[in-house]
C-alpha positions as a Markdown table, in Angstrom:
| # | Residue | x | y | z |
|---|---|---|---|---|
| 1 | Unk | -15.7 | 18.8 | 18.0 |
| 2 | Unk | -17.3 | 21.8 | 17.5 |
| 3 | Unk | -16.7 | 24.8 | 15.6 |
| 4 | Unk | -14.4 | 25.9 | 13.1 |
| 5 | Unk | -12.4 | 22.6 | 13.3 |
| 6 | Unk | -15.1 | 20.5 | 12.6 |
| 7 | Unk | -15.7 | 21.9 | 9.3 |
| 8 | Unk | -11.2 | 22.2 | 8.6 |
| 9 | Unk | -10.3 | 19.1 | 10.1 |
| 10 | Unk | -12.4 | 16.0 | 9.2 |
| 11 | Unk | -11.6 | 13.2 | 12.3 |
| 12 | Unk | -13.6 | 9.9 | 13.6 |
| 13 | Unk | -14.6 | 8.8 | 17.0 |
| 14 | Unk | -13.1 | 5.5 | 15.9 |
| 15 | Unk | -9.1 | 6.8 | 16.6 |
| 16 | Unk | -10.3 | 7.8 | 20.3 |
| 17 | Unk | -7.0 | 5.5 | 21.2 |
| 18 | Unk | -4.6 | 6.3 | 19.0 |
| 19 | Unk | -1.4 | 7.6 | 19.6 |
| 20 | Unk | -0.5 | 9.6 | 17.0 |
| 21 | Unk | -2.2 | 12.0 | 14.3 |
| 22 | Unk | -1.6 | 12.3 | 10.3 |
| 23 | Unk | -3.3 | 15.4 | 9.3 |
| 24 | Unk | -3.2 | 15.1 | 5.7 |
| 25 | Unk | -3.4 | 18.3 | 2.8 |
| 26 | Unk | -4.5 | 17.2 | -0.2 |
| 27 | Unk | -3.7 | 18.9 | -3.5 |
| 28 | Unk | -5.0 | 21.4 | -5.8 |
| 29 | Unk | -8.8 | 20.6 | -6.6 |
| 30 | Unk | -8.7 | 17.7 | -3.9 |
| 31 | Unk | -10.8 | 17.3 | -0.7 |
| 32 | Unk | -10.6 | 15.4 | 2.6 |
| 33 | Unk | -11.7 | 11.6 | 1.1 |
| 34 | Unk | -8.5 | 11.6 | -0.5 |
| 35 | Unk | -7.4 | 9.7 | 2.4 |
| 36 | Unk | -10.6 | 8.1 | 3.5 |
| 37 | Unk | -9.2 | 5.1 | 2.2 |
| 38 | Unk | -6.0 | 5.3 | 4.5 |
| 39 | Unk | -7.6 | 5.6 | 7.9 |
| 40 | Unk | -8.2 | 1.0 | 8.1 |
| 41 | Unk | -4.8 | 0.5 | 6.7 |
| 42 | Unk | -2.9 | 3.2 | 9.5 |
| 43 | Unk | -5.5 | 2.1 | 12.5 |
| 44 | Unk | -5.1 | 1.6 | 15.7 |
| 45 | Unk | -1.8 | 3.3 | 16.5 |
| 46 | Unk | -2.6 | 6.2 | 14.1 |
| 47 | Unk | -5.3 | 8.5 | 13.1 |
| 48 | Unk | -5.7 | 10.5 | 9.7 |
| 49 | Unk | -6.8 | 13.3 | 10.5 |
| 50 | Unk | -8.1 | 15.1 | 6.8 |
| 51 | Unk | -8.2 | 18.7 | 5.8 |
| 52 | Unk | -11.1 | 19.8 | 4.4 |
| 53 | Unk | -11.0 | 23.1 | 2.5 |
| 54 | Unk | -14.0 | 25.4 | 1.4 |
| 55 | Unk | -15.9 | 24.9 | -2.0 |
| 56 | Unk | -16.3 | 20.7 | -1.7 |
| 57 | Unk | -17.6 | 17.9 | -0.7 |
| 58 | Unk | -19.3 | 18.6 | 2.8 |
| 59 | Unk | -18.5 | 22.0 | 1.7 |
| 60 | Unk | -19.3 | 22.5 | -0.8 |
| 61 | Unk | -21.6 | 25.4 | -0.5 |
| 62 | Unk | -19.1 | 28.1 | 0.9 |
| 63 | Unk | -16.6 | 29.9 | -1.6 |
| 64 | Unk | -13.3 | 28.5 | -2.2 |
| 65 | Unk | -10.5 | 30.3 | -0.7 |
| 66 | Unk | -7.7 | 31.7 | -3.3 |
| 67 | Unk | -5.4 | 33.2 | -0.5 |
| 68 | Unk | -2.9 | 31.3 | 1.3 |
| 69 | Unk | -3.4 | 33.1 | 4.4 |
| 70 | Unk | -7.1 | 32.2 | 4.4 |
| 71 | Unk | -5.7 | 28.4 | 4.8 |
| 72 | Unk | -3.3 | 28.5 | 6.8 |
| 73 | Unk | -4.5 | 30.5 | 9.6 |
| 74 | Unk | -7.8 | 28.4 | 10.0 |
| 75 | Unk | -5.3 | 25.2 | 10.3 |
| 76 | Unk | -3.3 | 26.5 | 12.4 |
| 77 | Unk | -6.4 | 27.2 | 14.9 |
| 78 | Unk | -7.6 | 23.9 | 14.5 |
| 79 | Unk | -4.6 | 22.0 | 15.3 |
| 80 | Unk | -4.6 | 24.5 | 18.2 |
| 81 | Unk | -7.8 | 23.1 | 19.3 |
| 82 | Unk | -7.1 | 19.4 | 19.2 |
| 83 | Unk | -5.9 | 17.3 | 22.8 |
| 84 | Unk | -2.6 | 17.3 | 23.6 |
| 85 | Unk | -1.4 | 13.9 | 21.4 |
| 86 | Unk | 1.7 | 14.3 | 18.7 |
| 87 | Unk | 0.7 | 15.3 | 14.9 |
| 88 | Unk | 1.9 | 15.1 | 11.3 |
| 89 | Unk | 1.8 | 16.7 | 9.2 |
| 90 | Unk | 1.6 | 15.5 | 5.5 |
| 91 | Unk | 0.5 | 17.7 | 2.2 |
| 92 | Unk | 0.6 | 16.5 | -1.5 |
| 93 | Unk | 1.4 | 19.0 | -3.9 |
| 94 | Unk | -0.8 | 22.1 | -3.1 |
| 95 | Unk | -0.6 | 20.6 | -0.3 |
| 96 | Unk | 2.7 | 19.8 | 0.5 |
| 97 | Unk | 3.5 | 24.2 | 0.5 |
| 98 | Unk | 0.2 | 24.0 | 2.9 |
| 99 | Unk | 1.3 | 21.7 | 5.5 |
| 100 | Unk | 4.9 | 23.5 | 5.6 |
| 101 | Unk | 3.5 | 27.0 | 5.5 |
| 102 | Unk | 1.0 | 25.8 | 9.0 |
| 103 | Unk | 4.4 | 24.1 | 9.9 |
| 104 | Unk | 5.9 | 27.7 | 10.2 |
| 105 | Unk | 3.3 | 28.8 | 12.0 |
| 106 | Unk | 2.5 | 26.5 | 14.4 |
| 107 | Unk | 6.7 | 26.7 | 15.4 |
| 108 | Unk | 6.5 | 30.4 | 15.6 |
| 109 | Unk | 3.0 | 30.8 | 17.5 |
| 110 | Unk | 2.5 | 27.5 | 19.2 |
| 111 | Unk | 0.9 | 26.5 | 21.1 |
| 112 | Unk | 1.8 | 23.7 | 19.3 |
| 113 | Unk | 4.1 | 22.0 | 16.5 |
| 114 | Unk | 4.2 | 18.9 | 14.4 |
| 115 | Unk | 6.0 | 16.0 | 15.3 |
| 116 | Unk | 7.1 | 16.0 | 11.9 |
| 117 | Unk | 6.4 | 17.4 | 8.5 |
| 118 | Unk | 5.7 | 15.1 | 5.3 |
| 119 | Unk | 5.6 | 16.4 | 1.8 |
| 120 | Unk | 4.9 | 14.6 | -1.6 |
| 121 | Unk | 5.3 | 15.8 | -5.2 |
| 122 | Unk | 6.9 | 18.9 | -4.6 |
| 123 | Unk | 9.7 | 20.6 | -4.7 |
| 124 | Unk | 11.2 | 22.6 | -2.0 |
| 125 | Unk | 9.1 | 25.9 | -1.1 |
| 126 | Unk | 12.4 | 27.9 | -2.3 |
| 127 | Unk | 12.3 | 27.0 | -5.6 |
| 128 | Unk | 10.3 | 27.9 | -8.4 |
| 129 | Unk | 8.0 | 25.7 | -9.3 |
| 130 | Unk | 8.6 | 23.8 | -13.3 |
| 131 | Unk | 4.9 | 23.2 | -13.5 |
| 132 | Unk | 3.2 | 25.2 | -16.4 |
| 133 | Unk | 1.2 | 28.4 | -15.1 |
| 134 | Unk | -2.3 | 27.3 | -15.8 |
| 135 | Unk | -5.2 | 29.1 | -14.0 |
| 136 | Unk | -5.4 | 31.3 | -15.9 |
| 137 | Unk | -6.9 | 29.6 | -18.6 |
| 138 | Unk | -10.8 | 29.8 | -20.1 |
| 139 | Unk | -13.4 | 27.4 | -18.7 |
| 140 | Unk | -12.9 | 25.6 | -22.2 |
| 141 | Unk | -9.3 | 25.1 | -21.8 |
| 142 | Unk | -8.5 | 24.9 | -18.3 |
| 143 | Unk | -9.9 | 21.1 | -16.5 |
| 144 | Unk | -8.9 | 19.4 | -19.6 |
| 145 | Unk | -5.2 | 21.1 | -19.4 |
| 146 | Unk | -4.6 | 20.1 | -15.9 |
| 147 | Unk | -6.1 | 16.6 | -16.4 |
| 148 | Unk | -3.1 | 16.2 | -19.8 |
| 149 | Unk | -0.8 | 17.6 | -17.5 |
| 150 | Unk | -1.4 | 15.6 | -14.3 |
| 151 | Unk | -3.7 | 13.2 | -14.8 |
| 152 | Unk | -5.9 | 12.9 | -11.7 |
| 153 | Unk | -9.6 | 13.8 | -13.3 |
| 154 | Unk | -11.8 | 11.2 | -14.1 |
| 155 | Unk | -13.1 | 11.7 | -17.9 |
| 156 | Unk | -16.3 | 10.7 | -16.7 |
| 157 | Unk | -16.5 | 13.6 | -15.3 |
| 158 | Unk | -15.4 | 16.3 | -17.8 |
| 159 | Unk | -18.0 | 15.3 | -19.5 |
| 160 | Unk | -20.6 | 16.1 | -16.6 |
| 161 | Unk | -21.5 | 19.9 | -16.9 |
| 162 | Unk | -22.2 | 20.4 | -13.8 |
| 163 | Unk | -20.2 | 18.2 | -12.0 |
| 164 | Unk | -17.4 | 19.7 | -14.3 |
| 165 | Unk | -18.0 | 23.8 | -13.2 |
| 166 | Unk | -18.0 | 22.3 | -9.5 |
| 167 | Unk | -14.3 | 21.3 | -10.1 |
| 168 | Unk | -13.4 | 23.9 | -12.1 |
| 169 | Unk | -14.3 | 26.4 | -9.2 |
| 170 | Unk | -12.5 | 24.6 | -6.9 |
| 171 | Unk | -9.4 | 23.7 | -9.1 |
| 172 | Unk | -9.0 | 27.3 | -9.8 |
| 173 | Unk | -9.2 | 29.0 | -6.4 |
| 174 | Unk | -6.3 | 25.9 | -5.4 |
| 175 | Unk | -4.6 | 27.0 | -8.6 |
| 176 | Unk | -4.2 | 30.8 | -7.4 |
| 177 | Unk | -2.6 | 29.6 | -4.5 |
| 178 | Unk | -0.9 | 28.0 | -5.7 |
| 179 | Unk | 0.7 | 29.7 | -8.8 |
| 180 | Unk | 0.9 | 33.0 | -6.8 |
| 181 | Unk | 2.9 | 31.5 | -3.7 |
| 182 | Unk | 6.3 | 33.2 | -2.8 |
| 183 | Unk | 8.6 | 31.8 | -0.2 |
| 184 | Unk | 9.5 | 34.0 | 2.4 |
| 185 | Unk | 12.8 | 33.4 | 4.0 |
| 186 | Unk | 12.5 | 32.2 | 7.4 |
| 187 | Unk | 13.9 | 30.3 | 10.1 |
| 188 | Unk | 14.5 | 26.3 | 9.5 |
| 189 | Unk | 11.9 | 24.3 | 11.4 |
| 190 | Unk | 12.9 | 21.8 | 14.3 |
| 191 | Unk | 10.9 | 18.9 | 13.0 |
| 192 | Unk | 12.3 | 15.7 | 11.0 |
| 193 | Unk | 10.8 | 16.1 | 7.1 |
| 194 | Unk | 10.6 | 13.5 | 5.1 |
| 195 | Unk | 10.3 | 14.0 | 1.3 |
| 196 | Unk | 8.3 | 11.7 | -0.8 |
| 197 | Unk | 8.3 | 11.5 | -4.4 |
| 198 | Unk | 6.8 | 9.2 | -7.4 |
| 199 | Unk | 10.1 | 8.3 | -9.9 |
| 200 | Unk | 8.3 | 9.2 | -12.9 |
| 201 | Unk | 7.1 | 12.6 | -11.6 |
| 202 | Unk | 8.0 | 14.8 | -14.4 |
| 203 | Unk | 7.6 | 18.4 | -12.3 |
| 204 | Unk | 9.5 | 16.6 | -9.5 |
| 205 | Unk | 13.2 | 16.1 | -9.7 |
| 206 | Unk | 15.2 | 14.2 | -7.4 |
| 207 | Unk | 17.3 | 17.5 | -6.8 |
| 208 | Unk | 13.9 | 18.5 | -6.3 |
| 209 | Unk | 12.9 | 17.0 | -3.4 |
| 210 | Unk | 16.2 | 16.9 | -2.3 |
| 211 | Unk | 16.2 | 20.2 | -1.7 |
| 212 | Unk | 13.9 | 20.5 | 1.0 |
| 213 | Unk | 16.9 | 19.2 | 3.4 |
| 214 | Unk | 17.6 | 23.2 | 3.4 |
| 215 | Unk | 14.0 | 23.9 | 5.6 |
| 216 | Unk | 14.7 | 22.1 | 8.7 |
| 217 | Unk | 17.4 | 21.3 | 11.9 |
| 218 | Unk | 16.1 | 18.5 | 12.2 |
| 219 | Unk | 16.6 | 14.9 | 10.5 |
| 220 | Unk | 15.7 | 14.7 | 6.8 |
| 221 | Unk | 15.2 | 12.0 | 4.5 |
| 222 | Unk | 14.0 | 11.1 | 0.4 |
| 223 | Unk | 12.1 | 8.1 | -0.7 |
| 224 | Unk | 10.9 | 8.3 | -4.1 |
| 225 | Unk | 7.9 | 5.1 | -5.3 |
| 226 | Unk | 7.0 | 4.0 | -8.1 |
| 227 | Unk | 4.8 | 6.1 | -10.6 |
| 228 | Unk | 4.0 | 9.5 | -11.6 |
| 229 | Unk | 3.2 | 12.8 | -9.7 |
| 230 | Unk | -0.2 | 11.0 | -8.1 |
| 231 | Unk | 2.0 | 7.8 | -8.0 |
| 232 | Unk | 0.0 | 6.7 | -4.6 |
| 233 | Unk | -3.3 | 5.4 | -6.9 |
| 234 | Unk | -1.9 | 2.8 | -7.6 |
| 235 | Unk | -2.5 | 0.1 | -4.6 |
| 236 | Unk | 1.2 | -1.4 | -4.6 |
| 237 | Unk | 1.9 | 2.1 | -4.1 |
| 238 | Unk | -0.1 | 3.5 | -2.2 |
| 239 | Unk | 0.5 | 0.1 | 0.5 |
| 240 | Unk | 4.1 | 1.2 | 0.2 |
| 241 | Unk | 3.6 | 4.8 | 1.4 |
| 242 | Unk | 1.6 | 3.9 | 4.0 |
| 243 | Unk | 3.9 | 1.9 | 5.1 |
| 244 | Unk | 6.6 | 4.3 | 5.1 |
| 245 | Unk | 4.3 | 7.5 | 6.5 |
| 246 | Unk | 3.5 | 4.3 | 9.5 |
| 247 | Unk | 6.9 | 4.5 | 10.6 |
| 248 | Unk | 7.4 | 8.0 | 10.3 |
| 249 | Unk | 5.2 | 8.8 | 12.3 |
| 250 | Unk | 5.8 | 6.0 | 15.1 |
| 251 | Unk | 9.3 | 7.7 | 15.1 |
| 252 | Unk | 8.1 | 11.0 | 15.5 |
| 253 | Unk | 5.5 | 9.2 | 18.2 |
| 254 | Unk | 8.6 | 8.1 | 20.1 |
| 255 | Unk | 10.5 | 11.2 | 20.0 |
| 256 | Unk | 7.8 | 13.3 | 21.6 |
| 257 | Unk | 7.6 | 10.9 | 24.3 |
């Protein structure tokens, strides 16, 4: 894979014979490595293909993106350049919004469309997020505030100035995308949608997950698993999530065959 798609989509040659791709979009501040451990569990039928946003991991030398359109457009272009195997979009938190807008863009413009959309840890896009606005906070407060609200940032990283600076740069850009997101009314998706969340996630209530229903003309379901906003960081819950993703991917694959 060459060009833009090689930067935006992290794939593995070992997945060449997979029946379907699971394209994963990370949460704010996250990178493609978030999904690395999922590959072995879902092989050989499902290839995990992770979105890598600028400014992190192997794209650390690039400036982070602060506009949603500057993320959605290259991701859709990269997906359009893949082979004709079906793919399913998965996004967690900020990634759910990006995955949703990528799905909308592809269904409007083609030439490829997702076989399903799986959204996690985020209420429906037409709802106003209840999460506090923190992207404006000064450097001395931003990381500690985000860590208290959501967890997910190891304390050892907060105590390492250079690492904390890199995390802050990416996180602030991602929060700009997330906190300035405005849903624009449009046609409901044709593809099925599965909404996922942690039972103890204080920022995503069951009715907010259920509200994704109005954004698809296809099948819709909700699955809640044990845990908080980052419920899948618990090993047992992660296994339950991956099994649910496997079921959704294979069902989507059968519907496209």
